[in-house]
PDB file of N, CA, C and O in Angstrom, chain B, residues numbered from 101:
ATOM      1  N   MET B 101       4.065  -1.316  38.129  1.00  0.00           N
ATOM      2  CA  MET B 101       5.208  -0.662  37.626  1.00  0.00           C
ATOM      3  C   MET B 101       4.486   0.260  36.910  1.00  0.00           C
ATOM      4  O   MET B 101       3.322   0.005  36.604  1.00  0.00           O
ATOM      5  N   PRO B 102       5.013   1.307  36.596  1.00  0.00           N
ATOM      6  CA  PRO B 102       4.684   2.292  35.919  1.00  0.00           C
ATOM      7  C   PRO B 102       5.251   2.705  34.674  1.00  0.00           C
ATOM      8  O   PRO B 102       6.479   2.787  34.696  1.00  0.00           O
ATOM      9  N   THR B 103       4.398   3.134  33.031  1.00  0.00           N
ATOM     10  CA  THR B 103       4.894   3.003  31.977  1.00  0.00           C
ATOM     11  C   THR B 103       5.186   3.984  31.970  1.00  0.00           C
ATOM     12  O   THR B 103       5.419   4.654  32.976  1.00  0.00           O
ATOM     13  N   ASN B 104       5.262   4.380  30.736  1.00  0.00           N
ATOM     14  CA  ASN B 104       5.996   5.610  29.377  1.00  0.00           C
ATOM     15  C   ASN B 104       4.568   5.838  29.114  1.00  0.00           C
ATOM     16  O   ASN B 104       3.861   4.866  28.850  1.00  0.00           O
ATOM     17  N   GLY B 105       3.991   7.213  29.166  1.00  0.00           N
ATOM     18  CA  GLY B 105       2.897   7.977  28.857  1.00  0.00           C
ATOM     19  C   GLY B 105       3.467   7.920  27.473  1.00  0.00           C
ATOM     20  O   GLY B 105       2.468   7.749  26.774  1.00  0.00           O
ATOM     21  N   LEU B 106       4.439   7.964  26.739  1.00  0.00           N
ATOM     22  CA  LEU B 106       4.699   7.931  25.053  1.00  0.00           C
ATOM     23  C   LEU B 106       4.662   7.305  24.803  1.00  0.00           C
ATOM     24  O   LEU B 106       4.447   7.172  23.599  1.00  0.00           O
ATOM     25  N   GLU B 107       4.773   6.550  25.360  1.00  0.00           N
ATOM     26  CA  GLU B 107       4.863   4.834  24.733  1.00  0.00           C
ATOM     27  C   GLU B 107       3.681   4.500  24.081  1.00  0.00           C
ATOM     28  O   GLU B 107       3.314   4.204  22.944  1.00  0.00           O
ATOM     29  N   ASP B 108       3.028   4.708  25.630  1.00  0.00           N
ATOM     30  CA  ASP B 108       1.473   4.296  25.756  1.00  0.00           C
ATOM     31  C   ASP B 108       0.727   4.508  24.491  1.00  0.00           C
ATOM     32  O   ASP B 108       0.022   3.689  23.901  1.00  0.00           O
ATOM     33  N   VAL B 109       1.121   6.337  24.008  1.00  0.00           N
ATOM     34  CA  VAL B 109       0.441   7.311  23.114  1.00  0.00           C
ATOM     35  C   VAL B 109       0.942   6.275  21.687  1.00  0.00           C
ATOM     36  O   VAL B 109       0.215   5.758  20.838  1.00  0.00           O
ATOM     37  N   THR B 110       2.358   6.229  21.819  1.00  0.00           N
ATOM     38  CA  THR B 110       2.788   5.567  19.987  1.00  0.00           C
ATOM     39  C   THR B 110       2.881   3.904  20.671  1.00  0.00           C
ATOM     40  O   THR B 110       3.917   3.344  20.312  1.00  0.00           O
ATOM     41  N   ARG B 111       2.218   3.270  21.341  1.00  0.00           N
ATOM     42  CA  ARG B 111       0.721   2.032  20.479  1.00  0.00           C
ATOM     43  C   ARG B 111      -0.435   2.762  20.620  1.00  0.00           C
ATOM     44  O   ARG B 111      -1.316   2.550  19.786  1.00  0.00           O
ATOM     45  N   LEU B 112      -0.543   3.198  21.084  1.00  0.00           N
ATOM     46  CA  LEU B 112      -2.153   3.669  20.655  1.00  0.00           C
ATOM     47  C   LEU B 112      -2.322   4.237  19.068  1.00  0.00           C
ATOM     48  O   LEU B 112      -3.282   4.089  18.311  1.00  0.00           O
ATOM     49  N   LEU B 113      -0.809   5.068  18.801  1.00  0.00           N
ATOM     50  CA  LEU B 113      -1.438   5.688  18.155  1.00  0.00           C
ATOM     51  C   LEU B 113      -1.157   4.074  16.526  1.00  0.00           C
ATOM     52  O   LEU B 113      -1.984   4.377  15.665  1.00  0.00           O
ATOM     53  N   ASP B 114      -0.686   3.291  16.240  1.00  0.00           N
ATOM     54  CA  ASP B 114      -0.110   1.784  15.706  1.00  0.00           C
ATOM     55  C   ASP B 114      -1.141   1.451  15.904  1.00  0.00           C
ATOM     56  O   ASP B 114      -1.662   1.223  14.812  1.00  0.00           O
ATOM     57  N   ARG B 115      -1.988   1.220  16.894  1.00  0.00           N
ATOM     58  CA  ARG B 115      -3.126   0.241  16.763  1.00  0.00           C
ATOM     59  C   ARG B 115      -4.220   1.151  16.075  1.00  0.00           C
ATOM     60  O   ARG B 115      -5.294   0.770  15.611  1.00  0.00           O
ATOM     61  N   ILE B 116      -3.674   2.539  16.111  1.00  0.00           N
ATOM     62  CA  ILE B 116      -5.085   3.247  15.536  1.00  0.00           C
ATOM     63  C   ILE B 116      -4.950   3.139  13.920  1.00  0.00           C
ATOM     64  O   ILE B 116      -5.861   3.043  13.098  1.00  0.00           O
ATOM     65  N   ALA B 117      -3.657   3.178  13.722  1.00  0.00           N
ATOM     66  CA  ALA B 117      -3.551   2.841  11.949  1.00  0.00           C
ATOM     67  C   ALA B 117      -3.473   1.785  11.433  1.00  0.00           C
ATOM     68  O   ALA B 117      -3.186   1.630  10.246  1.00  0.00           O
ATOM     69  N   LYS B 118      -3.759   0.716  12.380  1.00  0.00           N
ATOM     70  CA  LYS B 118      -3.598  -0.362  12.114  1.00  0.00           C
ATOM     71  C   LYS B 118      -5.342  -1.061  11.618  1.00  0.00           C
ATOM     72  O   LYS B 118      -5.725  -1.846  10.751  1.00  0.00           O
ATOM     73  N   ILE B 119      -5.895  -0.404  12.514  1.00  0.00           N
ATOM     74  CA  ILE B 119      -7.302  -0.316  12.014  1.00  0.00           C
ATOM     75  C   ILE B 119      -8.206   1.106  10.747  1.00  0.00           C
ATOM     76  O   ILE B 119      -9.253   1.127  10.101  1.00  0.00           O
ATOM     77  N   LEU B 120      -7.231   1.917  10.927  1.00  0.00           N
ATOM     78  CA  LEU B 120      -7.805   2.048   9.932  1.00  0.00           C
ATOM     79  C   LEU B 120      -7.296   1.901   8.229  1.00  0.00           C
ATOM     80  O   LEU B 120      -7.670   2.530   7.239  1.00  0.00           O
ATOM     81  N   ALA B 121      -6.145   0.633   8.406  1.00  0.00           N
ATOM     82  CA  ALA B 121      -5.647   0.457   7.422  1.00  0.00           C
ATOM     83  C   ALA B 121      -6.425  -0.686   6.837  1.00  0.00           C
ATOM     84  O   ALA B 121      -6.641  -0.874   5.640  1.00  0.00           O
ATOM     85  N   ALA B 122      -6.903  -1.588   8.077  1.00  0.00           N
ATOM     86  CA  ALA B 122      -8.035  -2.786   7.437  1.00  0.00           C
ATOM     87  C   ALA B 122      -9.331  -2.211   7.530  1.00  0.00           C
ATOM     88  O   ALA B 122     -10.219  -3.003   7.216  1.00  0.00           O
ATOM     89  N   LEU B 123      -9.713  -1.086   7.861  1.00  0.00           N
ATOM     90  CA  LEU B 123     -11.209  -0.373   7.208  1.00  0.00           C
ATOM     91  C   LEU B 123     -10.915  -0.113   5.096  1.00  0.00           C
ATOM     92  O   LEU B 123     -11.596  -0.312   4.091  1.00  0.00           O
ATOM     93  N   LEU B 124      -9.691   0.349   5.360  1.00  0.00           N
ATOM     94  CA  LEU B 124      -9.363   0.947   4.105  1.00  0.00           C
ATOM     95  C   LEU B 124      -9.450  -0.049   2.917  1.00  0.00           C
ATOM     96  O   LEU B 124     -10.131   0.040   1.894  1.00  0.00           O
ATOM     97  N   LEU B 125      -8.420  -1.211   3.389  1.00  0.00           N
ATOM     98  CA  LEU B 125      -8.495  -2.331   2.231  1.00  0.00           C
ATOM     99  C   LEU B 125      -9.939  -3.178   2.568  1.00  0.00           C
ATOM    100  O   LEU B 125     -10.309  -3.858   1.610  1.00  0.00           O
ATOM    101  N   LYS B 126     -10.477  -3.221   3.311  1.00  0.00           N
ATOM    102  CA  LYS B 126     -12.003  -3.985   3.784  1.00  0.00           C
ATOM    103  C   LYS B 126     -13.466  -2.728   2.430  1.00  0.00           C
ATOM    104  O   LYS B 126     -14.521  -3.002   1.859  1.00  0.00           O
ATOM    105  N   ASP B 127     -12.666  -1.558   2.532  1.00  0.00           N
ATOM    106  CA  ASP B 127     -13.795  -0.267   1.736  1.00  0.00           C
ATOM    107  C   ASP B 127     -12.635  -0.378   0.027  1.00  0.00           C
ATOM    108  O   ASP B 127     -13.025   0.427  -0.819  1.00  0.00           O
ATOM    109  N   ILE B 128     -11.646  -1.068  -0.332  1.00  0.00           N
ATOM    110  CA  ILE B 128     -11.006  -1.436  -1.451  1.00  0.00           C
ATOM    111  C   ILE B 128     -10.528  -2.408  -2.107  1.00  0.00           C
ATOM    112  O   ILE B 128      -9.714  -2.450  -3.030  1.00  0.00           O
ATOM    113  N   GLU B 129     -11.366  -3.558  -1.303  1.00  0.00           N
ATOM    114  CA  GLU B 129     -11.659  -5.156  -1.704  1.00  0.00           C
ATOM    115  C   GLU B 129     -11.848  -5.611  -3.163  1.00  0.00           C
ATOM    116  O   GLU B 129     -11.439  -6.550  -3.846  1.00  0.00           O
ATOM    117  N   GLU B 130     -12.524  -4.703  -3.317  1.00  0.00           N
ATOM    118  CA  GLU B 130     -12.814  -5.311  -4.849  1.00  0.00           C
ATOM    119  C   GLU B 130     -12.198  -4.445  -6.049  1.00  0.00           C
ATOM    120  O   GLU B 130     -12.666  -4.271  -7.175  1.00  0.00           O
ATOM    121  N   GLY B 131     -10.862  -3.887  -5.414  1.00  0.00           N
ATOM    122  CA  GLY B 131      -9.944  -3.710  -6.395  1.00  0.00           C
ATOM    123  C   GLY B 131      -9.162  -4.942  -6.283  1.00  0.00           C
ATOM    124  O   GLY B 131      -9.150  -5.862  -5.465  1.00  0.00           O
ATOM    125  N   ASP B 132      -8.419  -4.642  -7.510  1.00  0.00           N
ATOM    126  CA  ASP B 132      -6.917  -5.824  -7.997  1.00  0.00           C
ATOM    127  C   ASP B 132      -6.025  -5.400  -6.611  1.00  0.00           C
ATOM    128  O   ASP B 132      -6.107  -4.307  -6.052  1.00  0.00           O
ATOM    129  N   GLN B 133      -5.490  -6.092  -6.354  1.00  0.00           N
ATOM    130  CA  GLN B 133      -3.976  -5.568  -5.848  1.00  0.00           C
ATOM    131  C   GLN B 133      -3.353  -4.183  -6.051  1.00  0.00           C
ATOM    132  O   GLN B 133      -3.327  -3.283  -5.212  1.00  0.00           O
ATOM    133  N   LYS B 134      -2.796  -4.145  -7.446  1.00  0.00           N
ATOM    134  CA  LYS B 134      -2.201  -2.730  -7.986  1.00  0.00           C
ATOM    135  C   LYS B 134      -2.877  -1.644  -7.151  1.00  0.00           C
ATOM    136  O   LYS B 134      -2.113  -0.804  -6.675  1.00  0.00           O
ATOM    137  N   GLN B 135      -3.752  -1.559  -6.978  1.00  0.00           N
ATOM    138  CA  GLN B 135      -5.257  -0.677  -6.996  1.00  0.00           C
ATOM    139  C   GLN B 135      -5.344  -0.101  -5.455  1.00  0.00           C
ATOM    140  O   GLN B 135      -5.717   1.018  -5.103  1.00  0.00           O
ATOM    141  N   LYS B 136      -4.734  -1.566  -4.367  1.00  0.00           N
ATOM    142  CA  LYS B 136      -4.925  -1.494  -3.157  1.00  0.00           C
ATOM    143  C   LYS B 136      -3.589  -0.785  -2.951  1.00  0.00           C
ATOM    144  O   LYS B 136      -3.400   0.262  -2.331  1.00  0.00           O
ATOM    145  N   ILE B 137      -2.702  -1.547  -3.584  1.00  0.00           N
ATOM    146  CA  ILE B 137      -1.295  -0.236  -3.228  1.00  0.00           C
ATOM    147  C   ILE B 137      -1.289   0.405  -3.714  1.00  0.00           C
ATOM    148  O   ILE B 137      -0.259   0.979  -3.360  1.00  0.00           O
ATOM    149  N   LYS B 138      -1.958   1.295  -4.912  1.00  0.00           N
ATOM    150  CA  LYS B 138      -1.837   2.937  -4.952  1.00  0.00           C
ATOM    151  C   LYS B 138      -2.134   3.396  -3.836  1.00  0.00           C
ATOM    152  O   LYS B 138      -1.354   4.229  -3.375  1.00  0.00           O
ATOM    153  N   ARG B 139      -3.536   2.960  -2.898  1.00  0.00           N
ATOM    154  CA  ARG B 139      -4.176   3.277  -1.777  1.00  0.00           C
ATOM    155  C   ARG B 139      -3.537   3.911  -0.964  1.00  0.00           C
ATOM    156  O   ARG B 139      -3.570   5.107  -0.675  1.00  0.00           O
ATOM    157  N   LEU B 140      -2.802   2.892  -0.500  1.00  0.00           N
ATOM    158  CA  LEU B 140      -2.199   2.481   0.312  1.00  0.00           C
ATOM    159  C   LEU B 140      -1.173   3.344   0.494  1.00  0.00           C
ATOM    160  O   LEU B 140      -1.045   3.930   1.569  1.00  0.00           O
ATOM    161  N   LYS B 141      -0.087   3.576  -0.815  1.00  0.00           N
ATOM    162  CA  LYS B 141       0.972   4.460  -0.979  1.00  0.00           C
ATOM    163  C   LYS B 141       0.360   6.246  -0.851  1.00  0.00           C
ATOM    164  O   LYS B 141       0.999   7.229  -0.476  1.00  0.00           O
ATOM    165  N   GLN B 142      -0.980   6.167  -1.283  1.00  0.00           N
ATOM    166  CA  GLN B 142      -1.583   7.645  -1.390  1.00  0.00           C
ATOM    167  C   GLN B 142      -1.686   8.083   0.328  1.00  0.00           C
ATOM    168  O   GLN B 142      -1.652   9.197   0.849  1.00  0.00           O
ATOM    169  N   CYS B 143      -1.782   7.140   0.749  1.00  0.00           N
ATOM    170  CA  CYS B 143      -1.991   7.047   2.569  1.00  0.00           C
ATOM    171  C   CYS B 143      -0.632   7.128   3.439  1.00  0.00           C
ATOM    172  O   CYS B 143      -0.641   7.343   4.651  1.00  0.00           O
ATOM    173  N   GLY B 144       0.130   6.998   2.939  1.00  0.00           N
ATOM    174  CA  GLY B 144       1.544   7.424   3.020  1.00  0.00           C
ATOM    175  C   GLY B 144       2.264   6.396   3.936  1.00  0.00           C
ATOM    176  O   GLY B 144       3.064   6.658   4.835  1.00  0.00           O
ATOM    177  N   PHE B 145       1.646   4.673   3.369  1.00  0.00           N
ATOM    178  CA  PHE B 145       2.066   3.796   3.832  1.00  0.00           C
ATOM    179  C   PHE B 145       3.453   2.838   3.332  1.00  0.00           C
ATOM    180  O   PHE B 145       3.273   2.160   2.321  1.00  0.00           O
ATOM    181  N   GLU B 146       4.783   2.764   3.983  1.00  0.00           N
ATOM    182  CA  GLU B 146       6.022   2.367   3.226  1.00  0.00           C
ATOM    183  C   GLU B 146       5.221   0.844   2.579  1.00  0.00           C
ATOM    184  O   GLU B 146       4.108   0.326   2.665  1.00  0.00           O
ATOM    185  N   ASN B 147       6.564   0.531   1.898  1.00  0.00           N
ATOM    186  CA  ASN B 147       6.098  -0.993   1.166  1.00  0.00           C
ATOM    187  C   ASN B 147       6.044  -1.168   1.440  1.00  0.00           C
ATOM    188  O   ASN B 147       4.827  -1.323   1.542  1.00  0.00           O
ATOM    189  N   THR B 148       6.780  -1.823   2.585  1.00  0.00           N
ATOM    190  CA  THR B 148       7.223  -2.682   3.714  1.00  0.00           C
ATOM    191  C   THR B 148       5.769  -3.338   4.507  1.00  0.00           C
ATOM    192  O   THR B 148       5.415  -4.515   4.572  1.00  0.00           O
ATOM    193  N   GLU B 149       5.207  -2.299   4.976  1.00  0.00           N
ATOM    194  CA  GLU B 149       4.020  -1.924   5.572  1.00  0.00           C
ATOM    195  C   GLU B 149       2.945  -2.582   4.754  1.00  0.00           C
ATOM    196  O   GLU B 149       2.520  -3.603   5.293  1.00  0.00           O
ATOM    197  N   ILE B 150       2.616  -2.407   4.078  1.00  0.00           N
ATOM    198  CA  ILE B 150       1.914  -2.232   2.362  1.00  0.00           C
ATOM    199  C   ILE B 150       2.238  -3.712   2.419  1.00  0.00           C
ATOM    200  O   ILE B 150       1.425  -4.266   3.158  1.00  0.00           O
ATOM    201  N   ALA B 151       2.872  -4.316   2.058  1.00  0.00           N
ATOM    202  CA  ALA B 151       3.405  -5.670   1.705  1.00  0.00           C
ATOM    203  C   ALA B 151       3.186  -6.756   2.730  1.00  0.00           C
ATOM    204  O   ALA B 151       3.331  -7.959   2.511  1.00  0.00           O
ATOM    205  N   ASN B 152       2.837  -6.227   3.828  1.00  0.00           N
ATOM    206  CA  ASN B 152       2.177  -6.554   5.217  1.00  0.00           C
ATOM    207  C   ASN B 152       0.907  -7.002   5.165  1.00  0.00           C
ATOM    208  O   ASN B 152       0.297  -8.010   5.521  1.00  0.00           O
ATOM    209  N   MET B 153       0.579  -5.558   4.400  1.00  0.00           N
ATOM    210  CA  MET B 153      -1.154  -5.325   4.866  1.00  0.00           C
ATOM    211  C   MET B 153      -1.531  -6.540   3.743  1.00  0.00           C
ATOM    212  O   MET B 153      -2.229  -7.509   4.039  1.00  0.00           O
ATOM    213  N   LEU B 154      -1.067  -6.360   2.685  1.00  0.00           N
ATOM    214  CA  LEU B 154      -1.573  -7.355   1.209  1.00  0.00           C
ATOM    215  C   LEU B 154      -1.074  -8.802   1.312  1.00  0.00           C
ATOM    216  O   LEU B 154      -1.795  -9.638   0.767  1.00  0.00           O
ATOM    217  N   SER B 155       0.015  -9.229   1.906  1.00  0.00           N
ATOM    218  CA  SER B 155       0.211 -10.503   2.151  1.00  0.00           C
ATOM    219  C   SER B 155       0.882 -11.052   0.906  1.00  0.00           C
ATOM    220  O   SER B 155       0.412 -11.905   0.153  1.00  0.00           O
ATOM    221  N   THR B 156       1.987 -10.468   0.809  1.00  0.00           N
ATOM    222  CA  THR B 156       3.185 -10.386  -0.584  1.00  0.00           C
ATOM    223  C   THR B 156       3.755 -10.124   0.051  1.00  0.00           C
ATOM    224  O   THR B 156       3.726 -10.120   1.282  1.00  0.00           O
ATOM    225  N   THR B 157       4.953  -9.607  -1.232  1.00  0.00           N
ATOM    226  CA  THR B 157       7.036  -9.658  -0.694  1.00  0.00           C
ATOM    227  C   THR B 157       6.459  -7.641  -0.867  1.00  0.00           C
ATOM    228  O   THR B 157       5.505  -6.959  -1.242  1.00  0.00           O
ATOM    229  N   ALA B 158       7.693  -7.524  -0.347  1.00  0.00           N
ATOM    230  CA  ALA B 158       8.085  -5.801  -0.224  1.00  0.00           C
ATOM    231  C   ALA B 158       8.977  -5.731  -1.789  1.00  0.00           C
ATOM    232  O   ALA B 158       9.633  -4.693  -1.870  1.00  0.00           O
ATOM    233  N   ASN B 159       9.092  -6.591  -2.931  1.00  0.00           N
ATOM    234  CA  ASN B 159       9.802  -6.270  -3.781  1.00  0.00           C
ATOM    235  C   ASN B 159       8.102  -6.211  -5.094  1.00  0.00           C
ATOM    236  O   ASN B 159       7.915  -5.511  -6.089  1.00  0.00           O
ATOM    237  N   THR B 160       7.460  -6.980  -4.619  1.00  0.00           N
ATOM    238  CA  THR B 160       6.404  -7.185  -5.284  1.00  0.00           C
ATOM    239  C   THR B 160       5.408  -5.691  -5.732  1.00  0.00           C
ATOM    240  O   THR B 160       4.915  -5.220  -6.757  1.00  0.00           O
ATOM    241  N   VAL B 161       5.508  -5.278  -4.003  1.00  0.00           N
ATOM    242  CA  VAL B 161       4.569  -3.486  -3.878  1.00  0.00           C
ATOM    243  C   VAL B 161       6.061  -3.013  -4.686  1.00  0.00           C
ATOM    244  O   VAL B 161       5.842  -2.665  -5.847  1.00  0.00           O
ATOM    245  N   ASN B 162       6.973  -2.969  -4.430  1.00  0.00           N
ATOM    246  CA  ASN B 162       8.356  -1.762  -5.434  1.00  0.00           C
ATOM    247  C   ASN B 162       7.460  -1.893  -6.620  1.00  0.00           C
ATOM    248  O   ASN B 162       6.611  -1.005  -6.696  1.00  0.00           O
ATOM    249  N   VAL B 163       7.449  -2.910  -7.681  1.00  0.00           N
ATOM    250  CA  VAL B 163       7.587  -3.133  -8.638  1.00  0.00           C
ATOM    251  C   VAL B 163       6.108  -2.480  -9.536  1.00  0.00           C
ATOM    252  O   VAL B 163       6.107  -2.042 -10.686  1.00  0.00           O
ATOM    253  N   ALA B 164       4.899  -2.593  -8.569  1.00  0.00           N
ATOM    254  CA  ALA B 164       3.793  -2.497  -8.607  1.00  0.00           C
ATOM    255  C   ALA B 164       3.601  -0.439  -8.628  1.00  0.00           C
ATOM    256  O   ALA B 164       2.894   0.221  -9.390  1.00  0.00           O
ATOM    257  N   VAL B 165       4.478   0.042  -7.554  1.00  0.00           N
ATOM    258  CA  VAL B 165       4.788   0.979  -7.045  1.00  0.00           C
ATOM    259  C   VAL B 165       6.259   1.952  -8.650  1.00  0.00           C
ATOM    260  O   VAL B 165       6.348   3.153  -8.907  1.00  0.00           O
ATOM    261  N   HIS B 166       6.579   1.484  -8.906  1.00  0.00           N
ATOM    262  CA  HIS B 166       7.508   1.687 -10.277  1.00  0.00           C
ATOM    263  C   HIS B 166       5.763   2.154 -11.384  1.00  0.00           C
ATOM    264  O   HIS B 166       5.193   3.222 -11.607  1.00  0.00           O
ATOM    265  N   SER B 167       5.613   1.378 -11.603  1.00  0.00           N
ATOM    266  CA  SER B 167       4.362   0.824 -12.508  1.00  0.00           C
ATOM    267  C   SER B 167       3.414   1.970 -12.843  1.00  0.00           C
ATOM    268  O   SER B 167       3.057   2.504 -13.893  1.00  0.00           O
ATOM    269  N   LEU B 168       3.065   2.193 -11.183  1.00  0.00           N
ATOM    270  CA  LEU B 168       2.457   2.819 -11.042  1.00  0.00           C
ATOM    271  C   LEU B 168       2.984   4.220 -11.292  1.00  0.00           C
ATOM    272  O   LEU B 168       2.178   5.009 -10.800  1.00  0.00           O
ATOM    273  N   LYS B 169       3.687   4.657 -11.679  1.00  0.00           N
ATOM    274  CA  LYS B 169       4.861   6.063 -11.411  1.00  0.00           C
ATOM    275  C   LYS B 169       5.340   6.072 -12.747  1.00  0.00           C
ATOM    276  O   LYS B 169       5.559   7.188 -13.216  1.00  0.00           O
ATOM    277  N   ASN B 170       5.613   4.809 -13.666  1.00  0.00           N
ATOM    278  CA  ASN B 170       6.138   5.351 -15.113  1.00  0.00           C
ATOM    279  C   ASN B 170       5.391   4.317 -15.904  1.00  0.00           C
ATOM    280  O   ASN B 170       6.114   3.400 -16.295  1.00  0.00           O
ATOM    281  N   PRO B 171       4.086   4.233 -16.248  1.00  0.00           N
ATOM    282  CA  PRO B 171       2.670   3.805 -16.984  1.00  0.00           C
ATOM    283  C   PRO B 171       3.994   3.176 -18.313  1.00  0.00           C
ATOM    284  O   PRO B 171       4.867   3.892 -18.805  1.00  0.00           O
ATOM    285  N   ARG B 172       3.902   2.586 -18.437  1.00  0.00           N
ATOM    286  CA  ARG B 172       4.550   1.926 -20.059  1.00  0.00           C
ATOM    287  C   ARG B 172       3.963   2.517 -21.545  1.00  0.00           C
ATOM    288  O   ARG B 172       3.471   1.551 -22.129  1.00  0.00           O
ATOM    289  N   LYS B 173       3.881   3.290 -22.063  1.00  0.00           N
ATOM    290  CA  LYS B 173       3.678   4.168 -23.516  1.00  0.00           C
ATOM    291  C   LYS B 173       3.218   2.798 -24.654  1.00  0.00           C
ATOM    292  O   LYS B 173       3.977   1.829 -24.647  1.00  0.00           O
ATOM    293  N   LYS B 174       2.292   2.769 -25.365  1.00  0.00           N
ATOM    294  CA  LYS B 174       1.960   2.068 -25.859  1.00  0.00           C
ATOM    295  C   LYS B 174       2.641   2.768 -27.094  1.00  0.00           C
ATOM    296  O   LYS B 174       2.581   3.912 -27.546  1.00  0.00           O
ATOM    297  N   LYS B 175       3.249   1.734 -27.423  1.00  0.00           N
ATOM    298  CA  LYS B 175       4.104   1.724 -28.883  1.00  0.00           C
ATOM    299  C   LYS B 175       2.697   1.726 -30.017  1.00  0.00           C
ATOM    300  O   LYS B 175       1.724   1.012 -29.778  1.00  0.00           O
ATOM    301  N   PRO B 176       2.766   2.760 -31.440  1.00  0.00           N
ATOM    302  CA  PRO B 176       1.796   2.739 -32.341  1.00  0.00           C
ATOM    303  C   PRO B 176       2.075   1.250 -32.882  1.00  0.00           C
ATOM    304  O   PRO B 176       3.035   0.481 -32.939  1.00  0.00           O
ATOM    305  N   SER B 177       0.994   1.257 -33.175  1.00  0.00           N
ATOM    306  CA  SER B 177       0.640  -0.560 -33.746  1.00  0.00           C
ATOM    307  C   SER B 177       1.089  -0.250 -35.349  1.00  0.00           C
ATOM    308  O   SER B 177       0.598   0.627 -36.059  1.00  0.00           O
ATOM    309  N   LYS B 178       2.232  -1.276 -35.756  1.00  0.00           N
ATOM    310  CA  LYS B 178       2.424  -1.458 -37.487  1.00  0.00           C
ATOM    311  C   LYS B 178       1.814  -1.675 -38.054  1.00  0.00           C
ATOM    312  O   LYS B 178       1.552  -2.873 -38.172  1.00  0.00           O
ATOM    313  N   LYS B 179       1.014  -0.572 -38.952  1.00  0.00           N
ATOM    314  CA  LYS B 179       0.240  -1.499 -40.221  1.00  0.00           C
ATOM    315  C   LYS B 179       0.599  -2.667 -40.907  1.00  0.00           C
ATOM    316  O   LYS B 179       1.678  -3.008 -40.421  1.00  0.00           O
ATOM    317  N   ALA B 180       0.306  -3.371 -41.680  1.00  0.00           N
ATOM    318  CA  ALA B 180       0.349  -4.371 -42.280  1.00  0.00           C
ATOM    319  C   ALA B 180       0.120  -3.492 -43.833  1.00  0.00           C
ATOM    320  O   ALA B 180      -0.868  -2.911 -44.281  1.00  0.00           O
ATOM    321  N   LYS B 181       1.870  -3.755 -44.535  1.00  0.00           N
ATOM    322  CA  LYS B 181       1.563  -2.838 -45.944  1.00  0.00           C
ATOM    323  C   LYS B 181       0.883  -4.091 -47.051  1.00  0.00           C
ATOM    324  O   LYS B 181       0.538  -3.785 -48.192  1.00  0.00           O
TER     325      LYS B 181
END
């Protein structure tokens, strides 16, 4: 049964991407989840892919990505009178 060469290449590239993602996660296993999400996002992974890799929900990843884009500004502390 002949296979489509393009399908084979696509399957192999997908496998390589998964291996590289696993190596990246191993490399950053010390960091917290937000740092892992940041690193994976920088590598071009979609939020749903990141959620699958980290065994979390896409919503959790969405919130983390949003907070990375828009860090909260600390309000100046009010001095006691």
